[in-house]
C-alpha positions as a Markdown table, in Angstrom:
| # | Residue | x | y | z |
|---|---|---|---|---|
| 1 | Met | 11.6 | 5.9 | 17.8 |
| 2 | Tyr | 11.9 | 7.8 | 14.5 |
| 3 | Thr | 14.2 | 10.0 | 12.6 |
| 4 | Lys | 13.1 | 12.9 | 10.3 |
| 5 | Ala | 14.8 | 14.5 | 7.4 |
| 6 | Val | 13.4 | 17.2 | 5.0 |
| 7 | Leu | 14.8 | 17.2 | 1.5 |
| 8 | Asp | 15.6 | 20.4 | -0.4 |
| 9 | Asn | 12.3 | 20.2 | -2.3 |
| 10 | Gly | 10.3 | 19.9 | 0.9 |
| 11 | Leu | 9.6 | 16.2 | 0.9 |
| 12 | Arg | 9.6 | 14.9 | 4.4 |
| 13 | Leu | 11.3 | 11.5 | 5.1 |
| 14 | Ile | 10.4 | 9.7 | 8.4 |
| 15 | Thr | 12.2 | 6.5 | 9.3 |
| 16 | Ser | 11.6 | 4.2 | 12.2 |
| 17 | Ala | 14.0 | 1.4 | 12.8 |
| 18 | Met | 12.6 | -2.0 | 13.9 |
| 19 | Pro | 15.7 | -4.2 | 14.2 |
| 20 | Glu | 13.7 | -7.2 | 15.3 |
| 21 | Ser | 11.7 | -7.1 | 12.0 |
| 22 | Arg | 12.7 | -8.9 | 8.8 |
| 23 | Ser | 10.5 | -6.7 | 6.7 |
| 24 | Val | 10.3 | -3.0 | 5.7 |
| 25 | Cys | 7.2 | -1.0 | 4.8 |
| 26 | Leu | 7.3 | 2.2 | 2.7 |
| 27 | Val | 4.3 | 4.5 | 2.8 |
| 28 | Leu | 3.8 | 7.6 | 0.6 |
| 29 | Leu | 1.2 | 9.9 | 2.2 |
| 30 | Val | -0.1 | 12.8 | 0.1 |
| 31 | Gly | -2.5 | 15.5 | 1.3 |
| 32 | Ala | -5.0 | 14.6 | -1.5 |
| 33 | Gly | -8.5 | 13.5 | -0.5 |
| 34 | Ser | -12.2 | 14.1 | -1.0 |
| 35 | Cys | -12.2 | 17.1 | 1.3 |
| 36 | Tyr | -10.0 | 19.0 | -1.2 |
| 37 | Glu | -12.2 | 18.3 | -4.2 |
| 38 | Asp | -14.7 | 20.5 | -6.0 |
| 39 | Glu | -18.2 | 19.0 | -5.9 |
| 40 | Lys | -18.2 | 18.6 | -9.6 |
| 41 | Glu | -15.0 | 16.5 | -9.4 |
| 42 | Ala | -16.1 | 14.4 | -6.4 |
| 43 | Gly | -14.1 | 11.2 | -6.3 |
| 44 | Ile | -11.2 | 12.4 | -8.4 |
| 45 | Ser | -8.6 | 11.7 | -5.6 |
| 46 | His | -9.8 | 8.1 | -5.4 |
| 47 | Phe | -9.9 | 7.8 | -9.2 |
| 48 | Ala | -6.4 | 9.1 | -9.5 |
| 49 | Glu | -5.1 | 6.7 | -6.8 |
| 50 | His | -6.4 | 3.8 | -8.9 |
| 51 | Leu | -4.6 | 5.0 | -12.0 |
| 52 | Phe | -1.2 | 5.2 | -10.2 |
| 53 | Phe | -1.2 | 1.4 | -10.4 |
| 54 | Lys | -2.1 | 1.2 | -14.1 |
| 55 | Gly | 1.3 | 1.7 | -15.7 |
| 56 | Thr | 4.4 | 3.9 | -15.8 |
| 57 | Asn | 6.9 | 4.8 | -18.5 |
| 58 | Arg | 9.1 | 1.9 | -17.3 |
| 59 | Arg | 6.4 | -0.6 | -16.1 |
| 60 | Arg | 3.8 | -0.3 | -18.8 |
| 61 | Thr | 1.0 | -2.3 | -17.3 |
| 62 | Ser | -0.5 | -3.0 | -13.9 |
| 63 | Lys | 0.8 | -6.6 | -14.1 |
| 64 | Asp | 4.3 | -5.3 | -14.6 |
| 65 | Ile | 3.9 | -3.3 | -11.4 |
| 66 | Ser | 2.4 | -6.2 | -9.4 |
| 67 | Leu | 5.1 | -8.7 | -10.7 |
| 68 | Ala | 7.9 | -6.4 | -9.6 |
| 69 | Ile | 6.7 | -6.6 | -6.0 |
| 70 | Glu | 4.9 | -9.9 | -5.8 |
| 71 | Gly | 7.9 | -11.5 | -7.6 |
| 72 | Val | 9.9 | -10.9 | -4.4 |
| 73 | Gly | 7.1 | -11.9 | -2.1 |
| 74 | Gly | 5.9 | -8.4 | -1.3 |
| 75 | Leu | 2.6 | -6.5 | -1.0 |
| 76 | Ile | 1.6 | -3.3 | -2.7 |
| 77 | Asn | -1.6 | -1.2 | -2.6 |
| 78 | Gly | -3.1 | 2.2 | -2.1 |
| 79 | Gly | -6.0 | 3.9 | -0.4 |
| 80 | Thr | -7.8 | 7.2 | -0.4 |
| 81 | Asp | -9.6 | 8.9 | 2.5 |
| 82 | Lys | -11.1 | 12.3 | 3.2 |
| 83 | Glu | -7.9 | 14.1 | 3.8 |
| 84 | Leu | -5.1 | 11.9 | 2.4 |
| 85 | Thr | -4.1 | 9.3 | -0.2 |
| 86 | Ile | -1.5 | 6.6 | 0.5 |
| 87 | Leu | 0.6 | 4.4 | -1.7 |
| 88 | Trp | 2.4 | 1.6 | 0.1 |
| 89 | Cys | 4.6 | -1.3 | -0.3 |
| 90 | Lys | 5.9 | -4.0 | 2.1 |
| 91 | Val | 8.7 | -6.4 | 1.3 |
| 92 | Ala | 11.4 | -8.5 | 3.0 |
| 93 | Ser | 14.1 | -6.1 | 4.0 |
| 94 | Pro | 16.7 | -7.3 | 1.4 |
| 95 | His | 14.3 | -6.0 | -1.3 |
| 96 | Phe | 14.0 | -2.5 | 0.1 |
| 97 | Ser | 15.6 | -0.9 | -3.0 |
| 98 | Ile | 13.2 | -2.7 | -5.3 |
| 99 | Ala | 10.2 | -1.4 | -3.3 |
| 100 | Leu | 11.5 | 2.1 | -3.2 |
| 101 | Asp | 12.1 | 2.0 | -7.0 |
| 102 | Val | 8.6 | 0.8 | -7.7 |
| 103 | Leu | 6.8 | 3.1 | -5.3 |
| 104 | Ser | 8.7 | 6.2 | -6.5 |
| 105 | Asp | 8.1 | 5.1 | -10.1 |
| 106 | Leu | 4.3 | 5.1 | -9.5 |
| 107 | Leu | 4.4 | 8.5 | -7.9 |
| 108 | Leu | 6.6 | 10.3 | -10.4 |
| 109 | Asn | 6.1 | 8.5 | -13.7 |
| 110 | Ser | 2.5 | 7.2 | -14.0 |
| 111 | Arg | 1.2 | 7.5 | -17.5 |
| 112 | Phe | -2.5 | 8.0 | -17.0 |
| 113 | Asp | -3.1 | 6.4 | -20.3 |
| 114 | Glu | -6.5 | 7.2 | -21.9 |
| 115 | Lys | -7.4 | 3.5 | -22.4 |
| 116 | Glu | -6.6 | 2.7 | -18.8 |
| 117 | Ile | -8.6 | 5.7 | -17.6 |
| 118 | Glu | -11.7 | 4.4 | -19.5 |
| 119 | Arg | -11.2 | 0.9 | -18.3 |
| 120 | Glu | -10.7 | 2.0 | -14.7 |
| 121 | Arg | -13.7 | 4.3 | -14.9 |
| 122 | Gly | -15.8 | 1.2 | -15.2 |
| 123 | Val | -14.0 | -0.4 | -12.3 |
| 124 | Val | -14.7 | 2.6 | -10.0 |
| 125 | Lys | -18.4 | 2.5 | -11.1 |
| 126 | Glu | -18.5 | -1.1 | -10.0 |
| 127 | Glu | -17.0 | -0.2 | -6.7 |
| 128 | Ile | -19.7 | 2.4 | -6.2 |
| 129 | Lys | -22.3 | -0.2 | -6.9 |
| 130 | Met | -20.6 | -2.6 | -4.5 |
| 131 | Asn | -20.7 | 0.0 | -1.7 |
| 132 | Leu | -24.4 | 0.6 | -2.3 |
| 133 | Asp | -24.9 | -3.1 | -1.8 |
| 134 | Leu | -23.0 | -3.1 | 1.5 |
| 135 | Pro | -25.3 | -1.8 | 4.2 |
| 136 | Gln | -22.5 | -1.2 | 6.7 |
| 137 | Gln | -20.8 | 0.9 | 4.1 |
| 138 | Arg | -23.9 | 2.7 | 3.0 |
| 139 | Val | -25.1 | 3.7 | 6.5 |
| 140 | Asn | -21.7 | 5.2 | 7.2 |
| 141 | Ala | -22.0 | 7.3 | 4.1 |
| 142 | Leu | -25.5 | 8.4 | 5.2 |
| 143 | Ile | -24.3 | 9.4 | 8.7 |
| 144 | Asp | -21.6 | 11.6 | 7.2 |
| 145 | Glu | -24.2 | 13.3 | 5.0 |
| 146 | Leu | -26.2 | 14.1 | 8.1 |
| 147 | Leu | -23.3 | 15.3 | 10.2 |
| 148 | Trp | -21.9 | 17.6 | 7.4 |
| 149 | Pro | -24.7 | 18.3 | 5.0 |
| 150 | Gly | -23.5 | 20.0 | 1.8 |
| 151 | Gln | -19.9 | 20.0 | 2.9 |
| 152 | Pro | -16.8 | 18.1 | 1.7 |
| 153 | Leu | -16.7 | 16.0 | 4.8 |
| 154 | Gly | -20.2 | 14.8 | 4.1 |
| 155 | Arg | -19.4 | 13.5 | 0.6 |
| 156 | Glu | -18.4 | 10.0 | -0.2 |
| 157 | Val | -14.7 | 9.6 | -0.9 |
| 158 | Ile | -15.4 | 7.4 | -4.0 |
| 159 | Gly | -17.6 | 10.1 | -5.7 |
| 160 | Asn | -20.7 | 9.2 | -7.6 |
| 161 | Asn | -21.6 | 7.9 | -11.1 |
| 162 | Glu | -22.2 | 11.4 | -12.5 |
| 163 | Thr | -18.8 | 12.8 | -11.5 |
| 164 | Ile | -16.8 | 9.6 | -12.3 |
| 165 | Ser | -18.5 | 9.5 | -15.7 |
| 166 | Ser | -17.4 | 13.1 | -16.5 |
| 167 | Ile | -13.8 | 13.3 | -15.2 |
| 168 | Thr | -11.3 | 13.7 | -18.0 |
| 169 | Arg | -7.6 | 12.9 | -18.3 |
| 170 | Lys | -6.8 | 16.6 | -18.1 |
| 171 | Gln | -8.7 | 17.0 | -14.9 |
| 172 | Leu | -6.9 | 14.0 | -13.4 |
| 173 | Leu | -3.5 | 15.4 | -14.5 |
| 174 | Asp | -4.4 | 18.8 | -13.2 |
| 175 | His | -5.4 | 17.3 | -9.9 |
| 176 | Val | -2.1 | 15.4 | -9.5 |
| 177 | Ala | -0.2 | 18.5 | -10.5 |
| 178 | Arg | -2.1 | 20.5 | -7.9 |
| 179 | Arg | -2.0 | 18.1 | -4.9 |
| 180 | Tyr | 0.9 | 15.8 | -5.5 |
| 181 | Leu | 3.7 | 18.1 | -4.5 |
| 182 | Pro | 6.8 | 17.3 | -2.5 |
| 183 | Gly | 5.8 | 19.8 | 0.3 |
| 184 | Asn | 2.5 | 18.0 | 0.5 |
| 185 | Thr | 4.0 | 14.5 | 0.8 |
| 186 | Val | 5.6 | 12.4 | 3.5 |
| 187 | Leu | 7.6 | 9.2 | 2.8 |
| 188 | Ser | 7.4 | 7.1 | 6.0 |
| 189 | Ile | 9.5 | 3.9 | 6.2 |
| 190 | Ala | 9.5 | 1.4 | 9.1 |
| 191 | Gly | 11.2 | -1.9 | 9.6 |
| 192 | Asp | 14.7 | -3.3 | 9.3 |
| 193 | Ile | 16.4 | -0.2 | 8.1 |
| 194 | Lys | 19.0 | 2.5 | 9.0 |
| 195 | His | 18.1 | 6.1 | 8.4 |
| 196 | Glu | 21.3 | 7.2 | 6.8 |
| 197 | Glu | 21.2 | 4.4 | 4.3 |
| 198 | Val | 17.6 | 5.1 | 3.4 |
| 199 | Leu | 18.3 | 8.8 | 3.0 |
| 200 | Ala | 21.2 | 8.0 | 0.7 |
| 201 | Glu | 18.8 | 6.1 | -1.6 |
| 202 | Val | 15.9 | 8.4 | -1.4 |
| 203 | Glu | 17.5 | 11.7 | -2.1 |
| 204 | Pro | 18.8 | 10.9 | -5.7 |
| 205 | Ile | 15.4 | 9.5 | -6.6 |
| 206 | Phe | 13.3 | 12.5 | -5.5 |
| 207 | Lys | 15.7 | 15.4 | -6.0 |
| 208 | Gly | 14.2 | 16.3 | -9.4 |
| 209 | Trp | 10.7 | 16.4 | -8.1 |
| 210 | Thr | 9.6 | 20.1 | -7.7 |
| 211 | Gly | 6.4 | 22.0 | -6.9 |
| 212 | Gly | 5.0 | 24.9 | -5.0 |
| 213 | Ala | 2.7 | 25.5 | -2.1 |
| 214 | Val | -0.6 | 23.7 | -1.7 |
| 215 | Ser | -3.9 | 24.7 | 0.1 |
| 216 | Thr | -4.5 | 22.5 | 3.2 |
| 217 | Gly | -7.8 | 24.0 | 4.3 |
| 218 | Tyr | -11.4 | 23.3 | 3.4 |
| 219 | Ala | -14.9 | 24.5 | 4.5 |
| 220 | Thr | -16.4 | 22.9 | 7.6 |
| 221 | Asn | -19.6 | 23.7 | 9.5 |
| 222 | Ala | -20.5 | 21.6 | 12.5 |
| 223 | Glu | -23.3 | 23.8 | 13.8 |
| 224 | Gln | -26.5 | 21.9 | 14.7 |
| 225 | Thr | -29.6 | 23.0 | 16.6 |
| 226 | Glu | -31.8 | 20.0 | 16.4 |
| 227 | Ala | -31.6 | 16.2 | 15.9 |
| 228 | Arg | -31.5 | 14.8 | 12.4 |
| 229 | Leu | -32.9 | 11.6 | 11.0 |
| 230 | Arg | -32.3 | 9.9 | 7.6 |
| 231 | Ile | -33.9 | 6.6 | 6.6 |
| 232 | Glu | -33.0 | 4.9 | 3.4 |
| 233 | Pro | -35.4 | 1.9 | 2.9 |
| 234 | Lys | -33.7 | -1.2 | 1.5 |
| 235 | Asp | -35.0 | -4.7 | 1.1 |
| 236 | Ile | -32.4 | -6.6 | 3.2 |
| 237 | Glu | -32.6 | -8.8 | 6.3 |
| 238 | Gln | -31.2 | -6.3 | 8.9 |
| 239 | Ala | -31.6 | -2.7 | 9.7 |
| 240 | His | -28.2 | -1.0 | 10.0 |
| 241 | Leu | -28.0 | 2.2 | 12.0 |
| 242 | Cys | -25.4 | 4.8 | 12.9 |
| 243 | Leu | -26.1 | 7.2 | 15.8 |
| 244 | Ala | -23.6 | 10.1 | 15.8 |
| 245 | Val | -22.8 | 13.4 | 17.3 |
| 246 | His | -20.1 | 16.0 | 16.4 |
| 247 | Gly | -16.8 | 15.5 | 18.2 |
| 248 | Phe | -13.3 | 17.1 | 18.2 |
| 249 | Ser | -10.7 | 17.9 | 15.6 |
| 250 | Arg | -7.4 | 16.0 | 15.4 |
| 251 | Ser | -5.6 | 18.8 | 17.2 |
| 252 | His | -8.2 | 19.4 | 19.9 |
| 253 | Pro | -6.8 | 18.8 | 23.4 |
| 254 | Arg | -9.9 | 16.7 | 24.3 |
| 255 | Arg | -9.6 | 14.3 | 21.4 |
| 256 | Phe | -8.0 | 11.6 | 23.6 |
| 257 | Thr | -10.8 | 12.0 | 26.2 |
| 258 | Ile | -13.6 | 11.4 | 23.6 |
| 259 | Asp | -11.6 | 8.4 | 22.3 |
| 260 | Leu | -11.7 | 6.9 | 25.9 |
| 261 | Met | -15.4 | 7.7 | 26.2 |
| 262 | Ser | -15.9 | 5.8 | 22.9 |
| 263 | Thr | -13.9 | 2.9 | 24.2 |
| 264 | Ala | -15.8 | 2.8 | 27.5 |
| 265 | Leu | -19.1 | 2.7 | 25.6 |
| 266 | Gly | -18.4 | 0.5 | 22.7 |
| 267 | Gly | -14.8 | -0.7 | 22.5 |
| 268 | Gly | -14.5 | -4.5 | 22.9 |
| 269 | Met | -16.7 | -7.2 | 24.3 |
| 270 | Ser | -16.6 | -5.9 | 27.9 |
| 271 | Ser | -17.9 | -2.4 | 26.9 |
| 272 | Arg | -21.2 | -1.0 | 28.0 |
| 273 | Leu | -23.0 | -1.2 | 24.7 |
| 274 | Phe | -21.8 | -4.7 | 23.8 |
| 275 | Thr | -22.8 | -6.0 | 27.3 |
| 276 | Glu | -26.2 | -4.3 | 27.3 |
| 277 | Ile | -27.3 | -4.4 | 23.7 |
| 278 | Arg | -25.9 | -7.8 | 22.7 |
| 279 | Glu | -25.2 | -9.9 | 25.8 |
| 280 | Gln | -28.2 | -8.7 | 28.0 |
| 281 | Arg | -30.8 | -7.9 | 25.4 |
| 282 | Gly | -29.8 | -9.9 | 22.4 |
| 283 | Leu | -30.6 | -7.1 | 20.0 |
| 284 | Ala | -27.5 | -7.1 | 17.8 |
| 285 | Tyr | -24.6 | -9.2 | 16.7 |
| 286 | Asp | -22.4 | -6.3 | 15.9 |
| 287 | Ile | -22.4 | -3.1 | 17.9 |
| 288 | His | -19.5 | -0.8 | 18.4 |
| 289 | Cys | -18.4 | 2.8 | 18.6 |
| 290 | Tyr | -15.7 | 4.8 | 16.8 |
| 291 | Thr | -14.4 | 8.3 | 16.7 |
| 292 | Glu | -13.1 | 10.4 | 13.8 |
| 293 | His | -10.8 | 13.4 | 13.9 |
| 294 | Phe | -10.3 | 15.8 | 11.0 |
| 295 | Leu | -8.8 | 19.2 | 10.4 |
| 296 | Asn | -11.5 | 21.3 | 12.0 |
| 297 | Ser | -14.2 | 18.8 | 13.0 |
| 298 | Gly | -14.8 | 15.3 | 14.3 |
| 299 | Ala | -17.5 | 12.8 | 15.2 |
| 300 | Phe | -18.4 | 10.1 | 17.7 |
| 301 | Thr | -20.5 | 7.3 | 16.2 |
| 302 | Val | -22.3 | 4.2 | 17.4 |
| 303 | Tyr | -23.0 | 1.5 | 14.8 |
| 304 | Ala | -25.4 | -1.5 | 15.2 |
| 305 | Gly | -27.1 | -4.1 | 12.9 |
| 306 | Val | -30.5 | -5.1 | 14.4 |
| 307 | Ala | -33.7 | -6.8 | 13.4 |
| 308 | Pro | -36.0 | -4.3 | 11.7 |
| 309 | Asp | -38.8 | -4.8 | 14.2 |
| 310 | Lys | -36.4 | -4.1 | 17.0 |
| 311 | Ile | -34.8 | -0.9 | 15.8 |
| 312 | Asp | -36.9 | 1.3 | 18.1 |
| 313 | Val | -36.0 | -0.8 | 21.1 |
| 314 | Ala | -32.3 | -0.8 | 20.1 |
| 315 | Val | -32.1 | 3.0 | 19.6 |
| 316 | Glu | -33.8 | 3.6 | 22.9 |
| 317 | Ala | -31.4 | 1.2 | 24.6 |
| 318 | Ile | -28.4 | 3.0 | 23.0 |
| 319 | Leu | -29.7 | 6.4 | 24.0 |
| 320 | Glu | -30.1 | 5.2 | 27.6 |
| 321 | Gln | -26.4 | 4.2 | 27.7 |
| 322 | Leu | -25.4 | 7.5 | 26.2 |
| 323 | Arg | -27.3 | 9.4 | 28.8 |
| 324 | Ser | -26.0 | 7.2 | 31.6 |
| 325 | Val | -22.3 | 7.7 | 30.7 |
| 326 | Lys | -22.6 | 11.4 | 31.5 |
| 327 | Glu | -22.9 | 10.7 | 35.2 |
| 328 | Asn | -22.6 | 7.0 | 36.0 |
| 329 | Val | -19.3 | 6.0 | 34.4 |
| 330 | Thr | -17.0 | 4.5 | 37.0 |
| 331 | Glu | -13.3 | 4.6 | 37.7 |
| 332 | Gly | -13.2 | 0.9 | 36.8 |
| 333 | Glu | -14.7 | 1.6 | 33.4 |
| 334 | Leu | -12.2 | 4.4 | 32.8 |
| 335 | Thr | -9.3 | 2.2 | 33.8 |
| 336 | Arg | -10.6 | -0.6 | 31.5 |
| 337 | Ala | -10.9 | 1.9 | 28.6 |
| 338 | Lys | -7.3 | 3.2 | 29.2 |
| 339 | Glu | -5.8 | -0.3 | 29.4 |
| 340 | Leu | -7.7 | -1.4 | 26.3 |
| 341 | Ser | -6.6 | 1.7 | 24.4 |
| 342 | Lys | -3.0 | 1.3 | 25.4 |
| 343 | Gly | -2.9 | -2.4 | 24.7 |
| 344 | Arg | -4.4 | -2.1 | 21.3 |
| 345 | Leu | -1.9 | 0.6 | 20.5 |
| 346 | Tyr | 1.0 | -1.6 | 21.6 |
| 347 | Leu | -0.3 | -4.5 | 19.5 |
| 348 | Arg | -0.9 | -2.3 | 16.4 |
| 349 | Leu | 2.6 | -0.9 | 16.5 |
| 350 | Glu | 4.2 | -4.3 | 16.3 |
| 351 | Asp | 3.5 | -4.2 | 12.5 |
| 352 | Ser | 5.9 | -2.1 | 10.3 |
| 353 | Arg | 3.0 | -0.8 | 8.1 |
| 354 | Asn | 1.1 | 0.5 | 11.1 |
| 355 | Val | 4.3 | 2.1 | 12.4 |
| 356 | Ala | 5.0 | 3.8 | 9.1 |
| 357 | Leu | 1.3 | 5.1 | 9.0 |
| 358 | Trp | 1.5 | 6.2 | 12.7 |
| 359 | Tyr | 4.5 | 8.5 | 12.2 |
| 360 | Gly | 3.7 | 9.5 | 8.6 |
| 361 | Gly | 0.1 | 10.3 | 9.3 |
| 362 | Gln | 0.9 | 12.5 | 12.2 |
| 363 | Glu | 3.6 | 14.4 | 10.2 |
| 364 | Leu | 1.3 | 15.0 | 7.3 |
| 365 | Leu | -1.9 | 15.9 | 9.1 |
| 366 | Leu | -0.6 | 17.4 | 12.4 |
| 367 | Gln | 2.9 | 18.6 | 11.5 |
| 368 | Gln | 3.7 | 17.2 | 14.9 |
| 369 | Ile | 4.6 | 13.6 | 16.0 |
| 370 | Leu | 3.6 | 12.1 | 19.3 |
| 371 | Ser | 5.4 | 9.0 | 20.3 |
| 372 | Met | 3.7 | 6.0 | 21.7 |
| 373 | Asp | 4.9 | 7.0 | 25.2 |
| 374 | Asp | 3.6 | 10.6 | 24.7 |
| 375 | Val | 0.1 | 9.2 | 23.9 |
| 376 | Ile | 0.2 | 6.8 | 26.8 |
| 377 | Ser | 1.0 | 9.6 | 29.2 |
| 378 | Ile | -1.8 | 11.7 | 27.9 |
| 379 | Val | -4.3 | 8.8 | 28.1 |
| 380 | Asp | -3.2 | 7.9 | 31.7 |
| 381 | Ala | -3.7 | 11.5 | 32.8 |
| 382 | Val | -7.4 | 11.7 | 31.7 |
| 383 | Ser | -9.6 | 11.9 | 34.8 |
| 384 | Leu | -13.1 | 10.6 | 35.4 |
| 385 | Asp | -14.4 | 14.2 | 35.6 |
| 386 | Glu | -12.8 | 15.0 | 32.3 |
| 387 | Leu | -14.5 | 12.0 | 30.7 |
| 388 | Lys | -17.9 | 13.0 | 32.2 |
| 389 | Gly | -17.4 | 16.5 | 31.0 |
| 390 | Val | -16.8 | 15.5 | 27.4 |
| 391 | Ala | -19.8 | 13.2 | 27.5 |
| 392 | Gly | -21.9 | 16.0 | 28.9 |
| 393 | Asp | -20.7 | 18.4 | 26.2 |
| 394 | Val | -21.1 | 16.2 | 23.1 |
| 395 | Leu | -23.9 | 13.8 | 23.9 |
| 396 | Val | -26.7 | 16.3 | 23.7 |
| 397 | Glu | -30.1 | 15.6 | 22.2 |
| 398 | Ala | -30.0 | 18.6 | 19.8 |
| 399 | Gly | -26.8 | 17.2 | 18.4 |
| 400 | Leu | -28.0 | 13.7 | 17.6 |
| 401 | Asn | -27.9 | 12.3 | 14.1 |
| 402 | Leu | -29.5 | 8.9 | 13.2 |
| 403 | Ala | -29.0 | 7.2 | 9.9 |
| 404 | Val | -30.7 | 3.9 | 9.0 |
| 405 | Thr | -30.7 | 1.7 | 6.0 |
| 406 | Gly | -32.8 | -1.5 | 5.7 |
| 407 | Pro | -36.5 | -2.5 | 5.7 |
| 408 | Val | -37.6 | 0.5 | 7.8 |
| 409 | Lys | -40.2 | 3.0 | 6.6 |
| 410 | Asp | -41.9 | 4.4 | 9.6 |
| 411 | Glu | -40.1 | 7.5 | 10.8 |
| 412 | Lys | -42.4 | 8.5 | 13.7 |
| 413 | Pro | -41.1 | 6.2 | 16.5 |
| 414 | Leu | -37.5 | 7.1 | 15.7 |
| 415 | Arg | -38.4 | 10.8 | 15.6 |
| 416 | Gln | -40.1 | 10.6 | 19.0 |
| 417 | Leu | -37.0 | 9.0 | 20.4 |
| 418 | Leu | -34.8 | 11.8 | 19.0 |
| 419 | Gly | -37.2 | 14.4 | 20.2 |
| 420 | Thr | -37.9 | 15.9 | 16.8 |
């Protein structure tokens, strides 16, 4: 399914051949994200990611970069999360060498020009404003603050106006020099490729890239002794809520079980929450669950958008389902959750970008790669008792966190539901 090579400088190369594909996707994954930032430099990883696309010594402008890839019908972009940054490019397989040249050029030769920094500073500030205007985005930020108060995991990846305004070119260059090191990077490539041919092209390009060790840890405290509530009033049509509890880290043996619990509760249109909250009660258009897994922590979250005058009823109905799943989940629900999870995985890994991210993400974050068959075997082995056990352990009243944004001001009914 994949082949791995480690270059002399520590850069890890993962290739996955997809002979039926006519495309190839290259993904550079770097252990640089908001969790590794000082609070005074919040958002610097995301800011730096923007600037990688603003000009190199050979391609002086962002348009030059875009034309090099779009001129052969390809796609190029990047992204920053809490624990990693990615730069990626997808092209038709005959243009692999062009994609590799452009992506490596961004990583190794970006200029971080002062004028571009100032211009992009304004762009990032507009992105911050946009996120504040998107209630789904905002409530997700609020729930992170509740789950991990005063911690890197609780901060927004994008940073804030104050930090973005103050970050200098030197700070950006120091950040890149500190985090963008070959031993902290994985190049994952999937599609119509052959490993030895890829390796022969990659090695000469990256052999001059050097760097030492990098810290991969950050402070996390998931202790919680009572439920927490955060309401941010906003003059919009809906109330948007996230109800969350702490979950498991990405290396925890029960992480697949909590994922199945999430799927049983809120994965798809046949899930408990969708059926009860939307189909039976008509309280929400969008309601779903998701899990997150980080280095030493994780979370299980329910999201819903509801009418402001129905928020108390909706939260009560959600809590009823969370209590019920501890004892009343059935073998049929577990089977549905397993099949849905496996089916979505099969479908997702038909795309070369998702395959490259699948293997590269595991290599960077876990230093261990599970194949699709490995994951399916683990999922199939989860028992009903194990699922109930996870539900009983994580869905506790003292561990509840409720974040709300919208035209809601009265905290009392919600505090009563949370038992605070």
